[in-house]
N, CA, C and O of each residue as an XYZ file, in Angstrom:
544
protein
N       9.043     10.838     27.160
C       8.876      9.502     26.607
C       7.826      9.495     25.502
O       7.972      8.769     24.518
N       6.773     10.292     25.650
C       5.702     10.348     24.661
C       6.189     10.806     23.304
O       5.719     10.317     22.277
N       7.138     11.753     23.287
C       7.676     12.267     22.023
C       8.430     11.177     21.271
O       8.351     11.110     20.045
N       9.159     10.321     21.985
C       9.895      9.227     21.349
C       8.915      8.246     20.707
O       9.133      7.812     19.576
N       7.836      7.889     21.415
C       6.839      6.972     20.861
C       6.163      7.583     19.644
O       5.898      6.885     18.665
N       5.881      8.883     19.694
C       5.229      9.560     18.580
C       6.133      9.557     17.353
O       5.687      9.256     16.246
N       7.405      9.893     17.555
C       8.358      9.881     16.433
C       8.520      8.474     15.880
O       8.587      8.274     14.667
N       8.582      7.514     16.770
C       8.735      6.128     16.362
C       7.537      5.688     15.509
O       7.707      5.018     14.491
N       6.347      6.063     15.925
C       5.137      5.725     15.191
C       5.117      6.394     13.820
O       4.725      5.773     12.832
N       5.532      7.642     13.757
C       5.599      8.365     12.478
C       6.575      7.676     11.539
O       6.289      7.525     10.352
N       7.731      7.253     12.059
C       8.741      6.586     11.243
C       8.220      5.254     10.712
O       8.415      4.935      9.539
N       7.556      4.471     11.571
C       7.010      3.180     11.145
C       5.972      3.391     10.054
O       5.965      2.662      9.062
N       5.089      4.382     10.222
C       4.074      4.662      9.211
C       4.703      5.126      7.904
O       4.203      4.788      6.830
N       5.797      5.898      7.973
C       6.504      6.339      6.771
C       7.079      5.130      6.034
O       6.931      5.018      4.817
N       7.732      4.227      6.765
C       8.304      3.031      6.134
C       7.222      2.173      5.506
O       7.408      1.637      4.414
N       6.089      2.039      6.190
C       4.967      1.269      5.656
C       4.503      1.873      4.339
O       4.321      1.149      3.360
N       4.309      3.181      4.299
C       3.861      3.863      3.080
C       4.889      3.714      1.964
O       4.521      3.482      0.812
N       6.175      3.845      2.293
C       7.244      3.731      1.307
C       7.253      2.334      0.692
O       7.348      2.196     -0.528
N       7.155      1.295      1.528
C       7.181     -0.071      1.015
C       5.935     -0.381      0.205
O       6.012     -1.108     -0.786
N       4.778      0.160      0.607
C       3.557     -0.049     -0.173
C       3.724      0.542     -1.571
O       3.327     -0.062     -2.567
N       4.324      1.742     -1.625
C       4.535      2.406     -2.918
C       5.479      1.588     -3.790
O       5.258      1.484     -4.997
N       6.511      1.011     -3.217
C       7.491      0.233     -3.969
C       6.938     -1.114     -4.421
O       7.515     -1.746     -5.305
N       5.831     -1.564     -3.832
C       5.264     -2.857     -4.220
C       4.175     -2.715     -5.274
O       3.641     -3.717     -5.750
N       3.839     -1.480     -5.644
C       2.725     -1.245     -6.565
C       3.238     -0.622     -7.862
O       4.070      0.285     -7.845
N       2.725     -1.127     -8.986
C       3.142     -0.654    -10.301
C       1.923     -0.294    -11.132
O       0.953     -1.051    -11.176
N       1.965      0.854    -11.789
C       0.925      1.246    -12.745
C       1.537      1.093    -14.128
O       2.537      1.737    -14.446
N       0.932      0.231    -14.957
C       1.558     -0.157    -16.216
C       0.573     -0.100    -17.376
O      -0.641     -0.027    -17.185
N       1.130     -0.136    -18.588
C       0.354     -0.258    -19.821
C       1.005     -1.347    -20.664
O       2.226     -1.500    -20.673
N       0.172     -2.096    -21.369
C       0.687     -3.152    -22.249
C      -0.419     -3.548    -23.212
O      -1.579     -3.174    -23.041
N      -0.041     -4.305    -24.217
C      -1.012     -4.857    -25.162
C      -1.425     -6.254    -24.721
O      -0.636     -6.992    -24.133
N      -2.668     -6.603    -25.014
C      -3.134     -7.967    -24.797
C      -2.534     -8.814    -25.911
O      -2.718     -8.525    -27.093
N      -1.817     -9.859    -25.524
C      -1.145    -10.729    -26.487
C      -1.695    -12.145    -26.372
O      -2.237    -12.537    -25.339
N      -1.544    -12.892    -27.439
C      -1.980    -14.283    -27.480
C      -0.736    -15.153    -27.612
O       0.063    -14.976    -28.531
N      -0.582    -16.090    -26.690
C       0.573    -16.976    -26.713
C       0.428    -17.997    -27.826
O      -0.656    -18.537    -28.046
N       1.521    -18.258    -28.526
C       1.514    -19.285    -29.564
C       1.264    -20.654    -28.943
O       1.606    -20.896    -27.786
N       0.680    -21.521    -29.705
C       0.462    -22.885    -29.235
C      -1.014    -23.221    -29.130
O      -1.885    -22.421    -29.474
N      -1.266    -24.415    -28.650
C      -2.634    -24.917    -28.570
C      -3.459    -24.278    -27.452
O      -4.683    -24.195    -27.554
N      -2.797    -23.830    -26.391
C      -3.522    -23.358    -25.210
C      -4.233    -22.028    -25.432
O      -5.223    -21.746    -24.758
N      -3.755    -21.210    -26.353
C      -4.362    -19.905    -26.639
C      -4.463    -19.047    -25.378
O      -5.515    -18.477    -25.089
N      -3.367    -18.963    -24.637
C      -3.334    -18.157    -23.420
C      -3.166    -16.688    -23.765
O      -2.366    -16.330    -24.629
N      -3.924    -15.844    -23.086
C      -3.818    -14.397    -23.257
C      -2.998    -13.832    -22.099
O      -3.099    -14.308    -20.968
N      -2.200    -12.834    -22.385
C      -1.367    -12.243    -21.339
C      -0.972    -10.827    -21.724
O      -1.174    -10.395    -22.859
N      -0.407    -10.116    -20.763
C       0.206     -8.812    -20.985
C       1.666     -8.949    -20.578
O       1.963     -9.461    -19.499
N       2.574     -8.499    -21.430
C       4.008     -8.599    -21.151
C       4.489     -7.316    -20.486
O       4.252     -6.218    -20.988
N       5.162     -7.465    -19.361
C       5.764     -6.313    -18.694
C       7.033     -5.918    -19.434
O       7.657     -6.751    -20.092
N       7.409     -4.670    -19.331
C       8.637     -4.214    -19.992
C       9.861     -4.815    -19.318
O       9.788     -5.292    -18.186
N      10.959     -4.788    -20.009
C      12.229     -5.280    -19.457
C      12.602     -4.479    -18.208
O      13.053     -5.048    -17.214
N      12.411     -3.153    -18.262
C      12.768     -2.291    -17.130
C      11.945     -2.643    -15.892
O      12.491     -2.780    -14.797
N      10.626     -2.788    -16.069
C       9.767     -3.127    -14.938
C      10.098     -4.518    -14.418
O      10.151     -4.731    -13.207
N      10.320     -5.457    -15.317
C      10.671     -6.820    -14.911
C      11.968     -6.829    -14.107
O      12.059     -7.506    -13.083
N      12.961     -6.087    -14.563
C      14.233     -6.015    -13.838
C      14.057     -5.387    -12.462
O      14.673     -5.828    -11.492
N      13.218     -4.359    -12.373
C      12.972     -3.693    -11.091
C      12.296     -4.657    -10.103
O      12.650     -4.700     -8.925
N      11.334     -5.416    -10.592
C      10.657     -6.389     -9.733
C      11.638     -7.469     -9.277
O      11.656     -7.836     -8.102
N      12.444     -7.971    -10.190
C      13.439     -8.998     -9.827
C      14.390     -8.477     -8.760
O      14.726     -9.190     -7.814
N      14.821     -7.231     -8.917
C      15.740     -6.617     -7.947
C      15.069     -6.497     -6.578
O      15.690     -6.784     -5.555
N      13.811     -6.075     -6.559
C      13.073     -5.953     -5.292
C      12.905     -7.317     -4.627
O      13.037     -7.444     -3.410
N      12.617     -8.319     -5.423
C      12.435     -9.663     -4.871
C      13.752    -10.205     -4.320
O      13.761    -10.883     -3.293
N      14.853     -9.912     -4.990
C      16.161    -10.367     -4.516
C      16.498     -9.720     -3.174
O      17.057    -10.372     -2.292
N      16.159     -8.437     -3.019
C      16.410     -7.742     -1.746
C      15.636     -8.397     -0.612
O      16.110     -8.440      0.523
N      14.461     -8.901     -0.910
C      13.621     -9.555      0.093
C      13.922    -11.052      0.183
O      13.275    -11.777      0.938
N      14.913    -11.511     -0.596
C      15.301    -12.915     -0.642
C      14.115    -13.816     -1.011
O      13.898    -14.869     -0.412
N      13.362    -13.368     -2.011
C      12.205    -14.113     -2.503
C      12.509    -14.616     -3.909
O      13.283    -14.004     -4.646
N      11.895    -15.726     -4.269
C      12.045    -16.272     -5.617
C      11.420    -15.319     -6.624
O      10.408    -14.681     -6.335
N      12.016    -15.223     -7.798
C      11.447    -14.340     -8.820
C      11.016    -15.109    -10.066
O      10.917    -14.533    -11.150
N      10.760    -16.411     -9.915
C      10.294    -17.191    -11.054
C       8.775    -17.057    -11.228
O       8.285    -16.805    -12.328
N       8.052    -17.228    -10.137
C       6.603    -17.007    -10.104
C       6.340    -16.016     -8.987
O       6.720    -16.252     -7.840
N       5.695    -14.911     -9.315
C       5.487    -13.862     -8.319
C       3.993    -13.622     -8.135
O       3.282    -13.268     -9.076
N       3.538    -13.822     -6.915
C       2.128    -13.624     -6.593
C       1.811    -12.127     -6.587
O       2.507    -11.333     -5.954
N       0.740    -11.759     -7.311
C       0.356    -10.352     -7.427
C      -1.146    -10.181     -7.277
O      -1.923    -11.119     -7.454
N      -1.530     -8.959     -6.947
C      -2.920     -8.535     -7.006
C      -2.987     -7.620     -8.228
O      -2.362     -6.560     -8.255
N      -3.746     -8.037     -9.231
C      -3.831     -7.287    -10.486
C      -5.188     -6.601    -10.578
O      -6.206     -7.141    -10.147
N      -5.181     -5.394    -11.152
C      -6.433     -4.666    -11.382
C      -6.428     -4.103    -12.787
O      -5.503     -3.395    -13.187
N      -7.488     -4.432    -13.540
C      -7.735     -3.840    -14.856
C      -9.135     -3.261    -14.799
O     -10.102     -3.982    -14.557
N      -9.244     -1.971    -15.020
C     -10.527     -1.263    -14.939
C     -11.178     -1.543    -13.592
O     -10.669     -1.095    -12.564
N     -12.299     -2.277    -13.571
C     -13.010     -2.531    -12.313
C     -12.780     -3.939    -11.776
O     -13.391     -4.329    -10.782
N     -11.917     -4.692    -12.413
C     -11.697     -6.087    -12.025
C     -10.359     -6.242    -11.314
O      -9.315     -5.832    -11.821
N     -10.413     -6.842    -10.127
C      -9.206     -7.133     -9.345
C      -9.182     -8.623     -9.057
O     -10.196     -9.209     -8.677
N      -8.026     -9.228     -9.239
C      -7.880    -10.657     -8.974
C      -6.456    -10.965     -8.541
O      -5.537    -10.179     -8.772
N      -6.288    -12.121     -7.910
C      -4.974    -12.588     -7.479
C      -4.483    -13.585     -8.508
O      -5.210    -14.497     -8.903
N      -3.248    -13.407     -8.936
C      -2.655    -14.300     -9.930
C      -1.149    -14.328     -9.697
O      -0.668    -13.844     -8.672
N      -0.414    -14.886    -10.632
C       1.041    -14.920    -10.520
C       1.668    -14.510    -11.837
O       1.267    -14.967    -12.908
N       2.659    -13.639    -11.737
C       3.474    -13.318    -12.905
C       4.371    -14.511    -13.178
O       4.855    -15.153    -12.246
N       4.595    -14.811    -14.443
C       5.528    -15.871    -14.804
C       6.655    -15.264    -15.633
O       6.447    -14.315    -16.390
N       7.816    -15.810    -15.481
C       8.981    -15.301    -16.199
C       9.089    -16.002    -17.546
O       9.177    -17.228    -17.619
N       9.080    -15.208    -18.605
C       9.235    -15.740    -19.960
C      10.724    -15.971    -20.216
O      11.513    -15.026    -20.189
N      11.104    -17.207    -20.462
C      12.515    -17.559    -20.634
C      13.129    -16.902    -21.864
O      14.314    -16.570    -21.857
N      12.342    -16.712    -22.915
C      12.882    -16.141    -24.153
C      13.220    -14.656    -24.018
O      14.250    -14.203    -24.519
N      12.355    -13.903    -23.343
C      12.563    -12.447    -23.251
C      13.087    -12.002    -21.889
O      13.508    -10.857    -21.729
N      13.061    -12.910    -20.899
C      13.472    -12.600    -19.537
C      12.628    -11.471    -18.935
O      13.118    -10.660    -18.149
N      11.337    -11.437    -19.327
C      10.394    -10.467    -18.781
C       9.205    -11.223    -18.194
O       8.979    -12.392    -18.505
N       8.461    -10.542    -17.350
C       7.308    -11.165    -16.717
C       6.067    -11.053    -17.592
O       5.887    -10.080    -18.326
N       5.219    -12.065    -17.499
C       3.944    -12.101    -18.202
C       2.818    -12.121    -17.171
O       2.869    -12.866    -16.193
N       1.802    -11.294    -17.404
C       0.607    -11.290    -16.576
C      -0.468    -12.073    -17.315
O      -0.943    -11.617    -18.355
N      -0.870    -13.254    -16.803
C      -1.923    -14.007    -17.474
C      -3.264    -13.286    -17.331
O      -3.593    -12.768    -16.264
N      -4.027    -13.260    -18.417
C      -5.335    -12.609    -18.424
C      -6.402    -13.691    -18.553
O      -6.642    -14.220    -19.638
N      -7.030    -14.008    -17.440
C      -8.032    -15.066    -17.388
C      -9.244    -14.724    -18.246
O      -9.553    -13.555    -18.479
N      -9.914    -15.758    -18.703
C     -11.097    -15.595    -19.547
C     -12.150    -14.716    -18.869
O     -12.737    -13.844    -19.510
N     -12.389    -14.939    -17.592
C     -13.381    -14.152    -16.866
C     -13.046    -12.665    -16.851
O     -13.934    -11.824    -16.992
N     -11.781    -12.346    -16.684
C     -11.327    -10.952    -16.683
C     -11.501    -10.363    -18.084
O     -12.008     -9.253    -18.242
N     -11.076    -11.115    -19.092
C     -11.185    -10.621    -20.474
C     -12.644    -10.376    -20.852
O     -12.964     -9.369    -21.484
N     -13.525    -11.294    -20.467
C     -14.947    -11.132    -20.787
C     -15.554     -9.942    -20.048
O     -16.264     -9.133    -20.646
N     -15.276     -9.838    -18.756
C     -15.856     -8.758    -17.947
C     -15.413     -7.392    -18.435
O     -16.209     -6.453    -18.454
N     -14.142     -7.267    -18.834
C     -13.597     -5.975    -19.252
C     -13.554     -5.827    -20.773
O     -13.027     -4.844    -21.294
N     -14.114     -6.811    -21.480
C     -14.196     -6.778    -22.943
C     -12.815     -6.567    -23.592
O     -12.641     -5.685    -24.432
N     -11.854     -7.384    -23.190
C     -10.486     -7.275    -23.690
C     -10.280     -8.204    -24.881
O     -10.677     -9.369    -24.858
N      -9.665     -7.674    -25.901
C      -9.364     -8.434    -27.118
C      -7.867     -8.377    -27.396
O      -7.168     -7.498    -26.892
N      -7.380     -9.317    -28.198
C      -5.968     -9.336    -28.607
C      -5.614     -8.003    -29.259
O      -6.375     -7.472    -30.067
N      -4.469     -7.480    -28.903
C      -3.892     -6.211    -29.367
C      -4.508     -4.963    -28.726
O      -4.106     -3.847    -29.058
N      -5.484     -5.128    -27.807
C      -5.988     -3.968    -27.065
C      -4.881     -3.422    -26.178
O      -4.126     -4.187    -25.579
N      -4.784     -2.115    -26.094
C      -3.859     -1.455    -25.156
C      -4.586     -1.352    -23.827
O      -5.677     -0.787    -23.761
N      -3.990     -1.895    -22.760
C      -4.640     -1.866    -21.450
C      -3.768     -1.153    -20.418
O      -2.540     -1.183    -20.494
N      -4.414     -0.526    -19.474
C      -3.752      0.040    -18.304
C      -4.121     -0.847    -17.130
O      -5.267     -1.279    -17.002
N      -3.151     -1.115    -16.279
C      -3.426     -1.985    -15.138
C      -2.467     -1.676    -14.006
O      -1.422     -1.057    -14.204
N      -2.840     -2.119    -12.819
C      -1.941     -1.997    -11.669
C      -1.617     -3.386    -11.156
O      -2.434     -4.304    -11.221
N      -0.423     -3.514    -10.652
C       0.030     -4.751    -10.016
C       0.543     -4.404     -8.637
O       1.266     -3.424     -8.459
N       0.170     -5.206     -7.668
C       0.747     -5.076     -6.343
C       1.398     -6.409     -6.017
O       0.739     -7.448     -6.007
N       2.694     -6.370     -5.752
C       3.461     -7.582     -5.472
C       3.143     -8.036     -4.049
O       3.475     -7.344     -3.086
N       2.501     -9.195     -3.916
C       2.051     -9.639     -2.601
C       3.204     -9.856     -1.628
O       3.074     -9.526     -0.449
N       4.329    -10.401     -2.089
C       5.460    -10.658     -1.189
C       6.140     -9.379     -0.715
O       6.911     -9.408      0.244
N       5.862     -8.258     -1.377
C       6.488     -6.998     -0.979
C       5.547     -6.106     -0.174
O       5.942     -5.032      0.278
N       4.301     -6.550      0.006
C       3.367     -5.768      0.817
C       3.762     -5.958      2.271
O       3.787     -7.086      2.764
N       4.069     -4.876      2.957
C       4.477     -5.019      4.356
C       3.289     -5.388      5.226
O       2.140     -5.160      4.847
N       3.565     -5.960      6.393
C       2.465     -6.230      7.311
C       1.783     -4.910      7.680
O       2.369     -3.836      7.546
N       0.562     -5.009      8.138
C      -0.200     -3.805      8.479
C       0.585     -2.943      9.455
O       1.124     -3.446     10.442
N       0.650     -1.651      9.181
C       1.336     -0.716     10.071
C       0.594     -0.670     11.403
O      -0.636     -0.653     11.431
N       1.335     -0.650     12.497
C       0.663     -0.576     13.792
C       0.006      0.792     13.958
O       0.509      1.791     13.443
N      -1.115      0.839     14.675
C      -1.759      2.136     14.886
C      -0.884      3.034     15.747
O      -0.115      2.557     16.581
N      -1.009      4.323     15.537
C      -0.253      5.280     16.341
C      -0.676      5.120     17.790
O      -1.864      5.018     18.094
N       0.305      5.099     18.681
C      -0.008      4.925     20.097
C       0.115      6.254     20.814
O       1.068      7.004     20.607
N      -0.848      6.529     21.646
C      -0.841      7.734     22.463
C      -0.137      7.432     23.783
O      -0.178      6.305     24.275
N       0.483      8.412     24.330
C       1.118      8.276     25.633
C       0.033      8.151     26.678
O      -0.772      9.070     26.834
N      -0.017      7.012     27.420
C      -1.079      6.805     28.374
C      -0.620      7.048     29.816
O      -1.449      7.183     30.717
N       0.682      7.102     30.031
C       1.174      7.321     31.383
C       1.228      8.812     31.679
O       1.659      9.604     30.840
N       0.796      9.185     32.853
C       0.855     10.558     33.304
C       2.151     10.761     34.078
O       2.496      9.953     34.940
N       2.871     11.839     33.774
C       4.090     12.125     34.514
C       3.763     12.995     35.690
O       2.914     13.880     35.595
N       4.442     12.750     36.828
C       4.215     13.560     38.048
C       4.939     14.856     37.983
O       4.860     15.654     38.916
């Protein structure tokens, strides 16, 4: 019985790791300034990455209009939401003033960042269980 529990635990941990990997993206983009009065700064995701995220969200039966993410640029991590740009059908990552100031980001800067899709983060993997029953 202990071997079955051990294998089961290994499988659950593998699935947890696999889903965590599928929810995280390492990307590069330019800092852009949105036209209009608001002067919003953002980074545009590529069409390929946007399509991949939409596909993942559809598999999980989640909306793909606004997607909650954990974003990291350099040493700054914050929670925000990707928005879908109707003109390009790609996602935009808003870059808040505090983030831009802390990381000294300017329009047209090339940035590297990671995104973790909150709706795709699996619940915490259960700890591996040891066989506690002694067999006679």
